[in-house]
C-alpha positions as CSV (number, residue, x, y, z in Angstrom):
1,X,-12.8,-8.9,12.1
2,X,-15.3,-6.2,12.5
3,X,-17.0,-3.9,10.3
4,X,-14.6,-1.2,11.6
5,X,-11.7,-2.9,10.9
6,X,-12.9,-4.0,7.3
7,X,-13.7,-0.4,6.2
8,X,-9.9,0.2,5.2
9,X,-9.8,-2.8,3.0
10,X,-13.2,-1.7,1.4
11,X,-11.6,1.6,0.8
12,X,-8.5,0.6,-1.0
13,X,-10.3,-2.2,-3.2
14,X,-12.7,0.7,-4.1
15,X,-9.8,2.9,-4.9
16,X,-8.4,0.2,-7.3
17,X,-11.7,0.3,-9.2
18,X,-11.5,4.0,-9.1
19,X,-8.2,3.8,-10.5
20,X,-8.8,1.7,-13.4
21,X,-11.7,3.9,-14.4
22,X,-9.4,6.9,-14.2
23,X,-7.2,5.4,-16.7
24,X,-10.0,4.6,-19.2
25,X,-11.1,8.4,-18.6
26,X,-7.3,9.4,-19.5
27,X,-7.5,7.3,-22.5
28,X,-10.6,8.7,-23.8
29,X,-9.7,12.4,-23.2
30,X,-6.2,12.2,-24.6
31,X,-7.3,10.5,-27.3
32,X,-9.8,13.2,-28.4
33,X,-7.1,15.6,-28.7
34,X,-6.7,17.1,-24.9
35,X,-3.0,17.0,-23.8
36,X,-2.2,15.0,-20.4
37,X,-1.0,18.4,-18.6
38,X,-4.0,20.1,-19.8
39,X,-6.3,17.0,-18.4
40,X,-4.5,16.6,-15.2
41,X,-4.8,20.7,-14.8
42,X,-8.6,20.5,-15.2
43,X,-9.4,17.6,-13.0
44,X,-7.3,18.9,-10.2
45,X,-8.8,22.3,-10.4
46,X,-12.0,20.8,-10.1
47,X,-10.8,18.9,-7.3
48,X,-9.4,22.0,-5.3
49,X,-12.8,23.9,-5.7
50,X,-14.7,21.0,-4.1
51,X,-12.3,20.5,-1.3
52,X,-11.7,24.3,-0.6
53,X,-15.0,24.7,1.5
54,X,-15.2,20.9,2.3
55,X,-11.9,20.5,4.0
56,X,-11.8,23.9,6.2
57,X,-15.4,23.1,6.8
58,X,-14.7,19.8,8.3
59,X,-11.3,20.4,10.1
60,X,-12.5,23.7,11.4
61,X,-11.4,22.9,15.0
62,X,-8.4,20.8,14.0
63,X,-6.9,22.9,11.2
64,X,-3.5,23.7,12.0
65,X,-1.9,26.8,11.3
66,X,-0.9,27.2,7.8
67,X,2.6,28.3,8.0
68,X,5.2,28.7,5.1
69,X,7.2,25.4,6.2
70,X,3.9,23.5,6.1
71,X,3.2,25.3,2.6
72,X,6.6,24.1,1.4
73,X,5.7,20.4,2.4
74,X,2.4,20.6,0.6
75,X,4.5,21.8,-2.6
76,X,6.8,19.1,-2.1
77,X,4.1,16.3,-2.0
78,X,2.5,17.9,-5.0
79,X,6.1,17.5,-7.0
80,X,5.9,13.8,-6.2
81,X,2.2,13.5,-7.3
82,X,2.9,15.6,-10.3
83,X,5.7,13.7,-11.7
84,X,3.7,10.5,-10.9
85,X,0.8,11.9,-12.8
86,X,2.9,13.2,-15.8
87,X,4.9,10.1,-16.3
88,X,1.9,7.6,-15.5
89,X,-0.6,9.5,-17.9
90,X,2.3,9.7,-20.7
91,X,2.8,5.9,-20.3
92,X,-1.1,5.2,-20.4
93,X,-1.4,6.8,-23.7
94,X,1.1,4.3,-25.5
95,X,0.5,1.2,-23.4
96,X,-2.5,-1.3,-22.6
97,X,-4.2,-0.6,-19.5
98,X,-3.1,-4.4,-18.3
99,X,0.7,-3.6,-18.7
100,X,0.4,-0.2,-16.9
101,X,-1.6,-1.8,-14.1
102,X,1.1,-4.7,-14.0
103,X,4.2,-2.2,-13.8
104,X,2.5,-0.2,-11.1
105,X,2.7,-3.3,-8.9
106,X,6.4,-2.0,-8.3
107,X,5.0,0.5,-5.9
108,X,4.6,-1.8,-2.9
109,X,8.1,-3.2,-3.3
110,X,9.5,0.5,-3.4
111,X,7.0,1.7,-0.6
112,X,8.2,-1.1,1.4
113,X,11.9,-0.1,1.0
114,X,11.4,3.7,1.8
115,X,9.2,3.0,4.7
116,X,12.0,0.8,6.2
117,X,14.6,3.5,5.6
118,X,12.3,6.2,7.3
119,X,11.5,3.6,10.1
120,X,7.7,3.5,9.5
121,X,7.8,-0.3,9.1
122,X,9.7,-2.3,11.7
123,X,12.2,-5.2,10.5
124,X,12.9,-8.1,12.8
125,X,14.4,-10.8,10.5
126,X,13.5,-13.5,12.9
127,X,9.8,-12.3,13.1
128,X,7.4,-14.1,11.0
129,X,5.4,-11.0,10.2
130,X,8.7,-9.5,8.8
131,X,9.4,-12.5,6.7
132,X,5.7,-12.4,5.5
133,X,5.9,-8.9,4.6
134,X,9.3,-9.1,2.7
135,X,8.4,-12.5,0.8
136,X,5.0,-11.3,0.2
137,X,6.4,-8.0,-1.6
138,X,9.0,-9.8,-3.5
139,X,6.3,-12.4,-4.9
140,X,4.1,-9.3,-5.9
141,X,7.0,-7.9,-8.1
142,X,7.5,-11.5,-9.5
143,X,3.9,-11.6,-10.1
144,X,4.1,-8.3,-11.9
145,X,7.1,-9.4,-14.0
146,X,5.5,-12.7,-15.0
147,X,2.4,-11.1,-16.3
148,X,4.3,-8.2,-18.2
149,X,7.0,-10.3,-19.8
150,X,5.3,-13.9,-19.9
151,X,2.3,-14.1,-22.6
152,X,1.6,-18.1,-23.4
153,X,-1.3,-19.4,-24.9
154,X,-4.6,-17.3,-25.2
155,X,-7.0,-18.6,-22.7
156,X,-10.1,-16.2,-23.3
157,X,-11.2,-13.5,-25.3
158,X,-14.1,-11.6,-27.0
159,X,-14.4,-12.6,-30.3
160,X,-16.5,-9.7,-31.4
161,X,-13.4,-7.7,-30.4
162,X,-10.5,-10.1,-31.9
163,X,-9.2,-7.9,-34.5
164,X,-9.5,-5.0,-32.6
165,X,-7.4,-6.0,-30.1
166,X,-4.8,-7.7,-32.1
167,X,-4.3,-4.4,-34.3
168,X,-3.9,-2.3,-31.2
169,X,-1.4,-5.3,-29.6
170,X,0.9,-4.6,-32.7
171,X,0.6,-1.0,-32.7
172,X,1.6,-0.7,-28.9
173,X,4.2,-3.4,-28.8
174,X,6.9,-0.9,-30.1
175,X,5.9,1.6,-27.2
176,X,6.2,-1.0,-24.3
177,X,9.9,-0.2,-23.8
178,X,9.3,3.8,-23.5
179,X,6.1,2.9,-21.6
180,X,7.8,0.9,-19.0
181,X,10.7,3.6,-18.4
182,X,8.1,6.1,-17.6
183,X,6.1,3.7,-15.3
184,X,9.4,2.9,-13.3
185,X,9.5,6.6,-12.7
186,X,6.0,6.7,-11.8
187,X,6.3,4.2,-9.6
188,X,9.4,5.5,-7.7
189,X,7.5,9.0,-7.6
190,X,4.4,7.3,-6.0
191,X,6.2,5.4,-3.3
192,X,7.9,8.8,-2.4
193,X,4.5,10.3,-2.6
194,X,3.2,7.9,0.0
195,X,5.8,8.1,2.3
196,X,5.6,12.0,2.2
197,X,2.1,11.7,3.0
198,X,2.6,9.8,6.1
199,X,5.3,12.3,7.2
200,X,3.0,14.9,6.5
201,X,0.1,13.3,8.4
202,X,2.3,13.6,11.7
203,X,2.5,17.3,11.6
204,X,-0.8,18.0,9.9
205,X,-3.6,15.8,11.4
206,X,-6.2,17.1,8.8
207,X,-6.5,14.6,5.8
208,X,-8.7,16.8,3.4
209,X,-6.4,20.0,3.9
210,X,-3.5,17.7,2.8
211,X,-5.5,16.6,-0.3
212,X,-6.8,20.1,-1.2
213,X,-3.2,21.7,-1.1
214,X,-2.0,18.8,-3.1
215,X,-4.6,19.0,-5.9
216,X,-4.3,23.0,-6.1
217,X,-0.4,22.9,-6.5
218,X,-0.8,19.9,-8.8
219,X,-3.1,22.0,-10.9
220,X,-1.2,25.0,-11.2
221,X,2.2,23.0,-12.1
222,X,0.4,21.1,-14.8
223,X,-1.2,24.3,-16.3
224,X,2.4,25.7,-16.6
225,X,3.4,22.6,-18.1
226,X,0.7,22.6,-20.8
227,X,1.4,26.2,-21.3
228,X,5.1,25.7,-21.9
229,X,5.3,22.3,-23.8
230,X,1.8,22.6,-25.5
231,X,0.8,25.9,-26.4
232,X,-2.1,24.5,-28.3
233,X,-5.3,26.4,-27.0
234,X,-7.4,23.9,-28.5
235,X,-6.4,21.4,-26.2
236,X,-8.1,23.4,-23.2
237,X,-11.4,22.9,-24.8
238,X,-14.1,20.9,-23.0
239,X,-15.6,19.6,-26.3
240,X,-16.2,17.1,-27.6
241,X,-18.5,15.8,-24.9
242,X,-16.2,12.9,-24.0
243,X,-13.7,15.4,-22.4
244,X,-16.1,17.0,-19.9
245,X,-17.3,13.5,-18.9
246,X,-13.6,12.3,-18.3
247,X,-12.7,15.6,-16.4
248,X,-16.0,15.4,-14.2
249,X,-15.1,11.8,-13.3
250,X,-11.6,12.5,-12.8
251,X,-12.4,15.6,-10.8
252,X,-15.2,14.3,-8.5
253,X,-14.2,10.4,-8.2
254,X,-10.7,10.1,-9.7
255,X,-9.2,12.7,-7.5
256,X,-11.0,14.1,-4.6
257,X,-12.7,11.1,-3.6
258,X,-9.6,8.7,-4.4
259,X,-6.9,10.6,-3.0
260,X,-9.1,11.4,0.4
261,X,-9.6,7.6,0.7
262,X,-6.0,6.9,0.5
263,X,-4.8,9.6,3.0
264,X,-7.6,8.2,5.3
265,X,-6.2,4.8,5.1
266,X,-2.8,5.6,5.3
267,X,-3.6,7.3,8.6
268,X,-5.3,4.5,9.8
269,X,-2.8,1.4,8.6
270,X,0.3,3.1,7.1
271,X,2.1,3.2,3.9
272,X,2.7,-0.4,3.1
273,X,-0.9,-1.1,3.6
274,X,-2.1,1.5,1.1
275,X,0.8,0.3,-1.6
276,X,0.1,-3.2,-1.2
277,X,-3.3,-2.9,-2.7
278,X,-2.2,-1.7,-6.1
279,X,-1.6,-5.4,-7.5
280,X,-5.3,-5.8,-7.3
281,X,-5.6,-3.4,-9.9
282,X,-4.0,-5.6,-12.4
283,X,-6.9,-8.1,-12.1
284,X,-9.8,-5.6,-12.4
285,X,-8.3,-3.8,-15.3
286,X,-7.5,-7.2,-17.0
287,X,-11.4,-8.4,-16.7
288,X,-12.5,-4.7,-17.8
289,X,-10.2,-5.0,-20.7
290,X,-11.5,-8.6,-21.7
291,X,-15.2,-7.6,-21.1
292,X,-15.2,-4.1,-22.8
293,X,-12.1,-3.6,-24.7
294,X,-11.9,-6.9,-26.4
295,X,-8.3,-7.8,-24.7
296,X,-7.0,-11.2,-24.7
297,X,-6.5,-13.3,-21.5
298,X,-3.2,-15.3,-22.0
299,X,-1.9,-18.1,-19.5
300,X,0.8,-15.4,-18.5
301,X,-1.9,-13.2,-17.4
302,X,-3.6,-15.9,-15.1
303,X,-0.3,-17.2,-13.7
304,X,0.9,-13.6,-13.0
305,X,-2.5,-12.7,-11.0
306,X,-2.6,-15.8,-9.2
307,X,1.2,-15.1,-7.9
308,X,0.1,-11.3,-7.3
309,X,-3.0,-12.7,-5.0
310,X,-0.4,-15.1,-3.0
311,X,2.0,-12.2,-2.3
312,X,-0.7,-9.7,-1.4
313,X,-2.3,-12.1,1.1
314,X,1.4,-12.9,2.5
315,X,1.7,-9.1,3.2
316,X,-1.7,-8.6,4.5
317,X,-1.2,-11.7,6.9
318,X,2.2,-10.1,7.9
319,X,0.3,-6.7,8.5
320,X,-2.4,-8.5,10.4
321,X,-0.5,-10.4,12.7
322,X,2.0,-7.5,13.3
323,X,-1.0,-5.6,14.6
324,X,-2.2,-8.6,16.6
325,X,1.0,-8.9,18.4
326,X,0.9,-5.0,19.1
327,X,-2.5,-5.2,20.5
328,X,-1.7,-8.1,22.7
329,X,1.3,-6.2,24.2
330,X,-1.0,-3.2,24.9
331,X,-3.5,-5.5,26.4
332,X,-1.1,-7.4,28.6
333,X,0.3,-4.0,29.8
334,X,-3.2,-2.5,30.6
335,X,-3.9,-5.7,32.6
336,X,-0.5,-5.6,34.7
337,X,-1.2,-1.7,35.4
338,X,-5.0,-2.6,36.5
339,X,-3.3,-5.2,38.7
340,X,-0.7,-3.2,40.4
341,X,-3.4,-0.1,41.0
342,X,-4.9,-2.0,44.1
343,X,-1.6,-3.0,45.6
344,X,-0.5,0.7,45.3
345,X,-3.9,1.9,46.6
346,X,-3.4,-0.7,49.6
347,X,0.3,0.5,50.4
348,X,-1.0,4.1,50.4
349,X,-3.9,3.4,53.0
350,X,-1.3,1.5,55.1
351,X,1.1,4.2,55.2
352,X,-1.6,6.6,56.0
C-alpha cells in the first residue's frame, strides 16, 4: 500500500484522537457552567466563520449552484448532526469517556445496515469480502458490549488517582442507563448522518461547502435550543478561560478539521470505511483515561479492546479485498479493450 492509499487511514486515525480531545473539551466546558447547546452553537459558529471564505475559495470553479432543494438537504444533514451532537454531549456529561466511546462502537453496525439498504455496500453472501465485513461488524458490536458490560479484576491504574476514580465511578454508575439510551440515539443519528453525507456528495462534489452549511445550520439550531431550554445568559459567557479554550479547540479542530477529514475520507472510501474507525476511539480514550484521569484498567476493557481490534481488521480486510477485486476487474477490462483495438484497426484498414 502506497502513501497515497495510506492517507485515508491516517486521516481517520487522526479523527479518533481529535474526537477524544473533543470529549474532554466538552466535559471541561460543561463542568464550568456552559450548557451543551451553547457550547455546540459556539464552536459550530466558529467553524462556519472559518469555512465560509475557505470553502468558497477552494471550490470556486467546482461549486454547484446553491438551489433551494440543495439547501433543504444541507438542513436535513444538519438535523442528523444536531441530534447526534445534543444526545452525545448530554451523555458525555453523565458517563465516563471510555463508556461513551464503547457504546459509539455501535455506529459501524448501524451504518453497515443503512449502507446495504441504500445500496452503498454490495452484499454477496458467498463472497469472502462480504462475509469478512459482516462478521467483522458483528465482532465490533460484541467487543463493545463486552467492554461495557463486563469489568473483571483491575489490571492497571494510576495509584495517585485511585480515590478520585473510585468516587467518580460510584457517582456515575447511576447515570449509565440514561447515558446508554442517549448514546444509542446518538449512534443512530450518526449513522444516518454518514449515509446522508455520502448521498449528498453524489450531488454536491464540494466537501468544504457541505461542511460549511452543516456547521452553519447546526449553530443556528443549537442557539435556538439554548434559548428555549436554557434561558441562562451566564451560560453564553466565555469566562472562565477554560470555556474559551474548549470552544477554540472544538471550533478549529473538533468541528472544522474533523468533519472536513471525515467527508473527504467518505468521498474516497465510502460510509463503512469511515464508520468502522469508531472503535479505535475506545482504545485511545481508555489510554488517556488511565494516564491523565486516573481511570482503572479492567480485564473486561482489555478483552473488549482485543475483540474490537479483531473486528476492525476483519472489516478492513473485507474492504481491501473488495477493492482489489474491483481493480483487477477494471485492469482486465482495460487489457481486453487494448487487445481488441489493434484488431479493429486492421479490419478497418482491410475494408478501406
